[in-house]
N, C-alpha and C positions, 0 to 999 in steps of 0.2 A: 771567524775574521781572515787571520793569516791562509788556511785551508781552502776561502775562499775567493782570494788572493791568486794564491801559485797554482788552482784549476782554470784559473781567467788567463791568466797567463800561458800554461800548456797550450788552452782554446785557444789563444791568440796564435802562439808558434803553430799550432797545427795547419787551423783555416789561411793564416795571413805570408806562412817564410819566413816568420820574424816575431821580438817580441821584445817589451819592453821592462828593464832589471832596472832593480835601485842598486847601485851598485858604489860605498860611500855616499849615499844622499844626494851622489848626483845620481840623474837616470839616463841611461844609453838605452839605445836601440842594438840587438840584435838580428844578425843579415845569417838563416839557420845556414843559408847555403856555403858559411862561410866553416871549414873546421875548427879554427879556436871560437870565432862567436858558437855554433854548439856546443863546446867542451864546456861554453863559459857557463851556459843555460842550464845546462846538466850541473855544473857545479852547484846553482844557483838552488837547481830544485833541491839536489842533496840537501844546500844547509836548512832549505826551509824546512826538509823532511823533517830534520835532525834536531828544530826545535819541538816543529808540534807536534812529535812523538818523547819529548821528555819534555815537561810540564814541568816547573817549579814551582813549589808551592813555598810562602817566605809568613815566617808568622813565629809565634813563640812556641816553643812546649807545651803552652798548659791547655788549645787546642785537644793536640792527642789526646795526653789524660784528662780532658775533660769526655772527650769523645768516649773511652774509653771505661770510663764510669759508670757512664749513662748506657753503652750496650750490656755491662756487663751485669746491670740490672733486670732486661729481657735476655739475656742467655742463661738456661741452667744447667751445670755442671752434671755430670755424668753423659751415659753409652746414647747416642745420636739414635731415634729411632728408624729400625728396618721395616723398609715398606713392604705390607705382607705379598706376599704374593697372591697372582687373577688365580682362577681355576678354571 
């Protein structure tokens, strides 16, 4: 959802020369012919990309521990099989 909103903002900016962003919960329309507004849009895009690329997972450690125990049952210790060379 956040990525789609960001794409729509960028597409709108390219098509219209303006973009609407929310800063401090207030919608703001940026005129991209203005250097300060362009800088605000770039900052907005950078911030959104940071959020998209660094998801935070919440919960307790039991999920990871349970997953490890489950995965451990599927993985056999030893050397992984090597692919057979084709002739």
